[in-house]
C-alpha positions in Angstrom: -10.4 -11.1 -127.9 -12.9 -8.2 -127.8 -15.6 -10.3 -129.5 -15.0 -13.1 -127.0 -15.3 -10.6 -124.1 -18.6 -9.2 -125.5 -19.9 -12.7 -126.0 -19.1 -13.6 -122.4 -20.8 -10.4 -121.1 -23.8 -11.1 -123.3 -24.1 -14.7 -122.0 -23.9 -13.5 -118.4 -26.5 -10.8 -119.0 -28.8 -13.3 -120.7 -28.4 -15.8 -117.9 -29.2 -13.2 -115.2 -32.2 -12.0 -117.2 -33.5 -15.6 -117.7 -33.0 -16.2 -113.9 -35.1 -13.2 -113.0 -37.9 -14.1 -115.4 -37.9 -17.7 -114.4 -38.0 -16.8 -110.7 -41.2 -14.9 -111.4 -43.0 -17.8 -113.1 -41.3 -20.9 -111.7 -41.8 -22.0 -108.2 -38.8 -24.3 -108.4 -36.4 -21.4 -109.1 -38.0 -19.3 -106.3 -37.8 -22.3 -104.0 -34.1 -22.7 -104.8 -33.4 -19.0 -103.9 -35.3 -19.4 -100.6 -33.1 -22.5 -99.9 -29.9 -20.5 -100.3 -31.4 -17.7 -98.2 -32.1 -20.1 -95.3 -28.6 -21.6 -95.6 -27.0 -18.1 -95.5 -29.3 -17.0 -92.7 -28.0 -20.1 -90.7 -24.4 -19.2 -91.3 -24.9 -15.5 -90.3 -27.0 -16.1 -87.3 -25.0 -19.0 -85.8 -21.8 -17.3 -86.9 -22.8 -14.2 -84.9 -23.2 -16.3 -81.8 -19.9 -18.1 -82.4 -18.1 -14.7 -83.0 -19.5 -13.3 -79.8 -18.3 -16.4 -77.9 -14.9 -16.2 -79.5 -14.4 -12.5 -78.8 -15.7 -12.8 -75.2 -18.6 -10.4 -75.7 -21.4 -12.8 -75.4 -23.6 -11.9 -72.5 -21.5 -8.8 -71.6 -21.1 -5.1 -72.3 -18.2 -4.2 -74.6 -16.3 -1.9 -72.2 -17.6 -2.4 -68.6 -15.0 -3.3 -66.0 -14.6 -4.8 -62.5 -11.7 -3.8 -60.3 -10.8 -6.8 -58.1 -7.9 -7.7 -55.7 -4.9 -9.0 -57.5 -5.0 -12.8 -57.8 -8.8 -13.1 -57.9 -10.1 -15.9 -60.1 -11.9 -14.6 -63.2 -14.3 -17.5 -62.9 -15.4 -16.4 -59.3 -15.4 -12.6 -59.3 -19.0 -12.1 -60.5 -20.0 -12.8 -56.9 -17.0 -13.2 -54.6 -17.7 -13.6 -50.9 -15.1 -13.9 -48.2 -12.1 -13.3 -50.5 -9.4 -10.5 -50.5 -10.8 -7.0 -50.1 -10.2 -3.6 -51.7 -9.5 -0.7 -49.3 -10.3 3.0 -49.5 -13.1 2.3 -52.0 -15.1 5.5 -51.5 -12.2 7.8 -52.3 -11.2 5.7 -55.3 -14.8 5.6 -56.5 -15.0 9.4 -56.3 -11.8 9.7 -58.4 -13.1 7.4 -61.1 -16.5 9.1 -61.1 -14.8 12.4 -61.9 -13.7 11.0 -65.3 -16.2 12.2 -67.9 -15.8 8.9 -69.8 -17.2 7.0 -66.8 -21.0 6.7 -66.8 -21.3 5.1 -63.4 -19.0 3.6 -60.8 -19.7 1.9 -57.5 -17.9 -0.4 -55.0 -19.7 -3.6 -54.2 -19.5 -5.5 -51.0 -21.0 -9.0 -50.9 -21.9 -10.6 -47.5 -24.0 -13.6 -46.7 -25.8 -12.8 -43.5 -28.8 -14.1 -41.7 -31.8 -11.8 -42.2 -35.1 -12.1 -40.2 -38.6 -10.7 -40.3 -39.5 -9.9 -36.7 -43.2 -9.8 -37.7 -43.4 -13.4 -38.9 -40.3 -14.9 -37.3 -39.0 -16.0 -40.7 -35.2 -16.1 -40.8 -32.9 -17.0 -43.8 -29.4 -16.4 -45.1 -29.4 -13.8 -47.8 -26.7 -12.5 -50.1 -26.4 -8.8 -49.3 -24.8 -6.4 -51.8 -23.6 -3.0 -50.6 -23.5 -0.3 -53.3 -23.6 3.4 -53.9 -26.9 3.7 -55.8 -27.7 5.6 -58.9 -31.2 6.0 -60.4 -30.6 4.0 -63.6 -28.1 1.4 -62.3 -28.6 -2.3 -61.7 -26.4 -4.5 -59.5 -26.9 -8.2 -58.7 -29.9 -8.2 -61.0 -31.7 -5.5 -59.0 -32.5 -2.0 -60.0 -31.2 0.7 -57.7 -33.8 3.3 -58.6 -35.7 2.9 -55.3 -32.7 3.6 -53.2 -31.6 7.1 -52.1 -28.7 8.1 -54.5 -25.3 8.3 -53.0 -24.1 6.9 -49.7 -25.3 9.3 -46.9 -24.0 7.2 -44.0 -20.4 7.5 -45.2 -20.3 11.2 -44.5 -16.9 11.8 -45.9 -15.3 9.0 -44.0 -16.9 9.6 -40.6 -19.6 6.9 -41.0 -22.0 8.9 -38.8 -24.2 10.4 -41.5 -27.9 9.7 -42.1 -28.9 6.0 -41.8 -31.4 5.4 -44.6 -32.1 1.8 -43.6 -33.3 1.1 -47.2 -33.2 -2.3 -48.8 -34.3 -3.7 -52.1 -35.0 -7.4 -52.0 -35.3 -10.0 -54.8 -38.5 -12.0 -55.3 -36.8 -15.1 -53.7 -35.8 -13.1 -50.6 -39.3 -11.6 -50.4 -40.9 -15.0 -50.6 -38.6 -16.6 -48.0 -39.0 -13.8 -45.5 -42.6 -12.8 -46.4 -41.3 -9.3 -47.2 -43.0 -6.6 -49.3 -42.4 -2.9 -49.5 -42.8 -1.4 -46.0 -41.7 -4.6 -44.2 -38.9 -4.2 -41.6 -36.1 -6.7 -41.8 -33.4 -7.3 -39.2 -29.8 -8.2 -40.1 -28.5 -10.5 -37.4 -25.0 -9.2 -37.0 -23.0 -7.1 -34.5 -24.3 -4.5 -34.3 -27.8 -5.7 -35.2 -29.5 -3.3 -37.6 -33.0 -2.9 -39.1 -33.8 -2.2 -42.7 -37.0 -1.2 -44.4 -38.0 -2.8 -47.7 -38.4 -0.1 -50.3 -38.9 -2.4 -53.3 -39.3 -6.0 -54.2 -38.1 -7.2 -57.7 -37.6 -10.4 -59.6 -33.9 -10.9 -60.1 -31.6 -13.4 -61.7 -28.1 -13.0 -60.4 -26.6 -15.4 -63.0 -28.4 -17.7 -65.4 -26.7 -20.8 -64.1 -27.6 -19.9 -60.5 -31.3 -19.2 -61.1 -33.2 -17.1 -58.7 -31.3 -16.7 -55.4 -32.1 -14.8 -52.1 -30.4 -11.4 -52.7 -30.8 -7.9 -51.4 -29.2 -4.6 -52.0 -28.4 -1.9 -49.4 -26.2 1.2 -49.2 -22.5 0.3 -49.0 -21.6 2.3 -45.9 -24.6 0.8 -44.0 -23.5 -2.8 -44.9 -19.9 -1.9 -43.9 -21.2 -0.6 -40.5 -22.9 -3.9 -40.0 -20.0 -6.1 -41.0 -17.1 -4.1 -39.6 -15.8 -2.9 -43.0 -15.7 0.8 -42.0 -12.1 0.7 -40.6 -10.4 0.2 -44.0 -13.5 1.2 -46.1 -13.6 -2.2 -47.7 -15.4 -3.8 -50.6 -15.0 -6.9 -52.7 -14.8 -5.1 -56.1 -15.5 -1.8 -57.9 -17.8 -1.8 -61.0 -17.2 0.7 -63.7 -19.8 1.3 -66.4 -18.4 3.0 -69.6 -18.5 2.7 -73.3 -14.9 3.9 -73.7 -12.2 1.1 -73.6 -9.4 3.6 -73.0 -10.6 4.0 -69.4 -9.1 0.6 -68.5 -5.5 1.9 -68.5 -6.4 4.8 -66.2 -8.2 2.5 -63.8 -5.1 0.3 -63.6 -2.9 3.3 -62.8 -5.3 4.7 -60.2 -5.6 1.5 -58.2 -2.3 -0.5 -58.0 -2.1 -4.1 -57.0 -5.5 -4.9 -58.4 -6.8 -6.5 -61.6 -9.1 -4.7 -64.0 -11.3 -7.3 -65.6 -13.4 -6.5 -68.7 -16.9 -7.9 -68.7 -15.9 -10.0 -71.8 -13.1 -11.6 -69.7 -15.8 -13.4 -67.6 -16.6 -15.5 -70.7 -12.9 -16.0 -71.4 -13.1 -19.7 -70.9 -15.5 -19.9 -73.8 -13.4 -17.6 -76.0 -10.3 -19.8 -75.4 -12.1 -23.1 -76.0 -12.9 -24.8 -79.3 -16.6 -24.3 -78.8 -17.0 -21.2 -81.0 -15.0 -22.8 -83.8 -17.1 -26.0 -83.5 -20.3 -24.0 -83.6 -19.2 -22.1 -86.7 -17.9 -25.1 -88.6 -21.1 -27.1 -87.8 -23.2 -24.2 -89.2 -21.0 -23.9 -92.3 -21.1 -27.6 -93.1 -24.8 -27.8 -92.5 -25.5 -24.8 -94.7 -23.3 -26.1 -97.5 -24.8 -29.6 -97.4 -28.5 -28.6 -97.2 -28.1 -25.6 -99.6 -26.3 -27.7 -102.2 -28.7 -30.6 -102.1 -31.7 -28.3 -102.2 -30.5 -25.9 -104.9 -29.0 -28.7 -107.0 -32.2 -30.7 -107.0 -34.6 -27.9 -107.6 -32.5 -26.3 -110.3 -32.0 -29.7 -111.9 -35.8 -30.1 -112.1 -36.1 -26.6 -113.5 -33.5 -27.5 -116.1 -35.5 -30.5 -117.1 -38.6 -28.5 -117.4 -36.8 -25.9 -119.5 -35.2 -28.4 -121.9 -36.9 -26.8 -124.9 -35.0 -23.5 -124.3 -31.7 -25.4 -124.0 -32.4 -27.2 -127.3 -33.4 -24.0 -129.0 -30.2 -22.3 -128.0 -28.3 -25.3 -129.5 -30.4 -25.1 -132.7 -29.6 -21.4 -133.2 -25.9 -21.9 -132.9 -25.0 -21.7 -129.2 -22.0 -24.0 -128.6 -22.0 -26.5 -125.9 -19.6 -24.4 -123.9 -21.9 -21.4 -124.2 -24.9 -23.4 -123.1 -23.0 -24.8 -120.1 -21.9 -21.2 -119.2 -25.5 -20.0 -119.5 -26.8 -22.7 -117.1 -23.9 -22.0 -114.7 -24.8 -18.3 -114.6 -28.4 -19.1 -114.0 -27.6 -21.3 -111.0 -25.1 -18.7 -109.6 -27.6 -15.9 -110.1 -30.2 -17.8 -108.1 -27.6 -18.5 -105.4 -26.5 -14.8 -105.2 -30.1 -13.6 -105.0 -30.9 -16.1 -102.3 -27.6 -15.1 -100.5 -28.5 -11.4 -100.4 -31.9 -12.3 -99.0 -30.2 -14.6 -96.5 -28.0 -11.7 -95.3 -31.0 -9.7 -94.4 -32.6 -12.7 -92.7 -29.4 -13.4 -90.9 -29.2 -9.9 -89.4 -32.8 -10.2 -88.4 -32.0 -13.6 -86.9 -29.2 -12.0 -84.8 -31.5 -9.2 -83.6 -34.2 -11.8 -82.7 -31.7 -14.0 -80.9 -30.5 -11.0 -78.8 -34.0 -9.9 -78.1 -34.9 -13.4 -76.8 -31.7 -13.7 -74.8 -32.2 -10.2 -73.4 -35.7 -11.2 -72.3 -34.6 -14.4 -70.6 -31.0 -13.7 -69.7 -30.8 -10.0 -69.7 -27.8 -10.0 -72.0 -27.1 -10.3 -75.8 -25.4 -13.4 -77.1 -24.7 -12.6 -80.7 -23.0 -9.9 -82.7 -23.2 -8.5 -86.2 -19.9 -8.2 -88.0 -18.9 -7.3 -91.6 -17.0 -10.5 -91.8 -20.2 -12.5 -91.3 -21.8 -10.7 -94.2 -18.9 -11.5 -96.5 -18.8 -15.1 -95.3 -22.6 -15.4 -96.0 -22.2 -14.1 -99.5 -19.2 -16.4 -100.1 -21.3 -19.4 -98.8 -24.0 -18.5 -101.3 -21.6 -18.5 -104.2 -20.0 -21.8 -103.0 -23.5 -23.3 -102.8 -24.2 -22.2 -106.3 -20.9 -23.7 -107.7 -21.5 -27.0 -105.9 -25.2 -27.2 -106.8 -24.5 -26.3 -110.5 -23.0 -29.8 -111.1 -26.3 -31.6 -111.5 -28.1 -29.0 -113.7 -25.0 -28.8 -115.9 -24.9 -32.6 -116.3 -28.6 -32.6 -117.2 -28.2 -29.8 -119.8 -25.4 -31.6 -121.5 -27.5 -34.8 -121.8 -30.5 -32.9 -123.4 -31.3 -34.6 -126.8 -31.6 -31.5 -129.0 -33.4 -33.1 -132.0 -35.7 -35.2 -129.9 -36.8 -32.2 -127.7 -37.4 -30.0 -130.7 -39.5 -32.6 -132.5 -41.6 -33.4 -129.5 
């Protein structure tokens, strides 16, 4: 038994050593390893996207929340206009902001109002978002850094504080109204108010909506225009945090509301069969392509190395030992390619998130230890399936004929 174990270890070591040496001098072996690497990269990268979809984190932060009126539709809360309102939002916001786990919190009031440029006569309906600005915050696709922090007009509930009259407009709004920084815009409501453009930015409210006319103002000033000061109303409250434990406290602070995690906005995708279909497609493709590529290239490498196989037979290696040696060589190539594929897969996820961040502003894939284990398992499975052809060729090697040639 001990001798058999030593023989097995020796054969495995010989097979690994031969694989490394052949990879250095044989393009076919190196090409087979690259083939496995590409297959594993596909599984890891596409699996990262599928996992993000299934977990509801694609395109969202992990622990950011929206507080919305009870009964609001998850599918419509991203921009909800004219629905149920939250009351007393300034006081609730102050209470949430006092929590050290909360990075930023603001009520958001959405109103579609007609806005005009008195200088040019242009007049268009614009989606106005009322917020409490902070320097590094972004709402409705627009940075709030140009707005005065806080909400001066609120004045502790009196709504008679300083009127900033500041507005940040999107590129679409600026183009429609011919508005640039310094332009005075008039909101046609009762009472009618004027706002000065302090910044113009390109904004995408949601990828599926494209560029829409949107503008951001201070919450109290929008409430004063729309009559929302009586009950201190807003459509929702946004909470930015990286601590999921905040969710329970938010639910206790504001009863009769729903606290929706950012991931819940993609809940339909996470509950559908799309993530599973994406993952299965990637797995089947990787196995099929990897097996065919590795099997063919390693088969050709075995044919080219028939003299070594015949030599092993001549010096006393049994057929079982020669088969094991070829199997170890194919599996070694697969594992080496798999390890390379894991690195490429992680890079692929990073590149995917970089591209999605550039175009969509959000990540769409995630790295998980399960993906790495799955990628390594795929490489081993590819090696086992691909080994069938090289093993068949090695068993059909005519030992005497090859040695005499």
